[in-house]
N, C-alpha and C positions, 0 to 999 in steps of 0.2 A: 113223547121222547122217541127219537129215531133209533133204528137198530144199531147204527154205528155209534151213536152217542151212548147207548146202553152198554155196548162192548167196551167203549173207552172208560166208562165209569167203573166197570168190573175190573179192568186192569188197574186203574188208580186205587180202587179199594184193596186189591190184593197187595199192591206195593205199600199202601199205607199200613195194612195189618203187619206186613213184614217189618216195616220200620219201627212200629210201636213195640213189637216183640223184641227187636234188637236192643231196646232200652233195658229190658230185663237182663240180656247178656252183658250189657255195659255195667249194670249194677253188680253182677256176679264177678265181672272182671276187676272191679274195684276191690272187692274182698280178696280175690285171688292174689292180686298184686301186693296187698298188705301182708297176706300170709306168706308170700314168697320171701319176705324179709326174715322169716324164722331162722333159716340156716345161718346167714351172716351174723345175725344178732346173737345166736347161740354160740358161735365161734368167738365172737367178741367177748362175751361174758366168761367163756371158758378160759381164754387167754389172759384176760385182765382181772378176773376174780378167783376162779377155781385154782389156777396154777400158783397164784400168789398165796391164797389162804390154805391151800391143800386140804380143802374141806370136801370129803366124799358126799356128805349129805347135801351140800349145795349143788354138786354135780348131778346127783340123782334127781333133785328137784328141778333143775334146769332141763334135764333130759326128759322128765315126765311132761313138763309144759311143752317142750319142743315137739314131742311125739303127738301130743293132743292137738296142737295147732296144725301139724302136718296131716293128721287124720281129717281135720276139717277142710284143709286144702284139697285133699283127695276128693272129698264129697263135692266141693265147689267146682272143681275141674270137671268131674263127671256130669254134674248138672248143667254146667255151661255148654258142654259138648252136646248133651241131650237136647238142650234148647235149640241150638243151631240146627240139629238134625230135624227136629219137629217143625221149625220155621220153614225149612226147605220143602218138607213134605206138604205142609199146608199151602204153601205157595203153588206147588204143583197141582194140588187138588182144586185150588181156586181158579186156575187158568188152564189146566190140562184139558178138561172136557170141552170147554168153549173153543179152545184153539183147535182141537181135533175136529170139532163140528164145523168150524169155519173153513178148515182145509178141505174137508170132504164136500161141503156145500158149494164152494167156489171152484173146486177142482184145482186148487193151488198146489204148489210144491210143498214139501214138508219142512221147509226152512223155519216157519214159526214154531213147529214142534221142537226143532233143534234149539231154537232160541230159548224156549221155556226150560228145556233141559240144561242149557248152559247157565242160565241164571240160577236154577235150582242147585246145580253143582257148585256155583260160586258161593251160595249162601252158607254151605256147610264145609267149604274147603278149609284145610288146616291153617293156611296163612291168614284167613279172616280173623282168627283169634289174635294174630300178631297186630292187626289194625286196632283191636280193642285194648291191647296191652301198651301200645306205643304212647297214648296220651299220658300215661303215668310216669314217663321218662323224667319230667321235672321233679316229681316226688323223690325219685331215687337220687337224682343229682343234688337236690337240696339236702338229703341225708348225708351224702358224701361230703358236701361242703361243710356240713356240721361237724363231721369227723375231722376234716382239715381242709382249708381253702385250696391249698396247692393240689390236693387230690381231686377236688371238685373241678379245678381248671382243666386238668388232664381229661377228666370225663366229659366235660363240656366240649372241649376241642374234638374228642372222638365222636360225639353226637353230631356236631356240625359237619364233620367230614362224611359221616355215613348218610346224613340227610342230603348233602350235595351229591353223593353217589346215587342215592335213590332217585333224585330229580334227573340226573344225567342218564341213568338207566331207562327211565320212562321216555325221555326225549329220543334216545337213540334206537329204541326198540318199538315205539308206538306205530310209526308208519309201516315198518316191515310186518308187524303183527297184523295190522288192519288189512294190508294188501294180501297177506297169507290167508286170512279168513275169507276175504272176498273171493279169492281164486278158488279156494276149496268149496265155497258156497256155489260158485258157478259150475264147478265140476260135479257137485252132487245134484244140482238142478238139471244138468245135462244128462246125467245118468237116469234120472226119473222120467224125463221127457222121452228119452230113447227107449226106456223100458215100456212105456205106455204105447209106443208104436213099434214094438219089436217085430210084429208080423211083417210090416212094410219094410223095416230095416233088413230083416233076414231075406225076405223075398226079392229085394232089389240089390242084394249083395253089398249093402252099405256098411256092414259091420267093420271091416278093416279101416275105413275112413273115419268112422265114428270113434273107434278105439284110439286112432292117432290124435283126433281132436281132444278127446278126454285126457289123453296122456299129456297134451300140451298144457291144459288147464291145471292138471294135478302137479306137473313139474314146476309150473310157475308158483303154485302154492307152497310146494316143498322148498323151493329156492328161497322165497321170502321167510319161510318158517326157520330154515337153517340159519339164515342171516340173523334173525331176531334172537334165536336160541343161543347162538355163539356169543353174541354181544352180552346177553343176559348172564351167560355162564361166566364170562370174563369179569363183569362187574360184581357178580355174586361172590366169586372166589376172592376178588380183591377186598370186598367188604368183610368177608370172614377173617382174612388175615389181619386186616386193620383192627378188627375188634380184639383179636388175640394180642396184637401189639399194644393196644391201649391197656389191656389188663396187665400185661407184663410190665408196662411202664408205671402203672399204678403200684404194682408190687415193689418195683425198684424204688420209686419215690417214697413209698411207705417204709421200706427197709432203711432208706437213708434217714428219714425222720425219726425212726425208732433208734437208730444208732446215735443220733444227736440228742436222744432223750426228749424229743418234742412230742412224739406220739408213742403208742404201745404197739407190740406185735399184733395184738387183736385188731386194732384199727387198720393195720396194713392188710390183713387177710379179709376182714369184713368189707373194706372199701373195694378190693379187687372183685369180690363176688357180686357186690351190689352193682358195680359198673358193668360187669359182664351181663347181669340180668337186665340192666337198663337199656343196653345197646342191642340185646338179642332180638327184640321185636322189629327194630329198624332193619337189621340184617335179614330177618325172615321175610319182611315185606318186600325187600329188593328181590329175593328169590321168587316170590309169588307174583 
């Protein structure tokens, strides 16, 4: 087996281990998203049972169960974050040393080190959890449809709108983001090459010219970065407002249905909370 083939296998092995570990995070995400229904279900029971029966013992029983489930949720959230942190550390351990050795042995620029750090940072970034929560959107929508189809229609419409915004955001920011990274990479490589030849640069009085060249690369990167960030900020703000509008609309429709004696006040409150929880990961993924 050649040296290059061996290094390729090491990279594939590191990525494969990270993917397998992510399955554990996915499993914990399932439990987390089930337990996140505790609050709306508790409110539903309080409005529809406790307030009607005026039973203090029922309220205390429901409260005890809710606190117990939320305690389990706390543990699951902590474990899920711990797993992501350790996955990123293990990925760095699998590839960090060999990448560093490769850079030194070939006298290459440090971009491979930056790439490893970028992937490691992505693996435990906060918005990664939103990607694990997003697949449970149909579960939440199905529950809202069970409460009342009209409320489910509103939630589905909101989900479609946010998904369209997510796709649009990706398309309008991808090119600028890539060009920004490329420009910053060129600027960093230019700094490293110049630093390795600093004696010649200083001796020949080339520093002002090199500073100007580096500034051009850096300015190009900043220009693309600002363009991408501004577009992302606009779409993210729009998504946040749309999610709030959807929740308010669900509350309004729930209130109308309650007035018509079609549903109860508990359904109105629970549906609003569930819809907000269902759409939150999509909104967070847009921001990330």
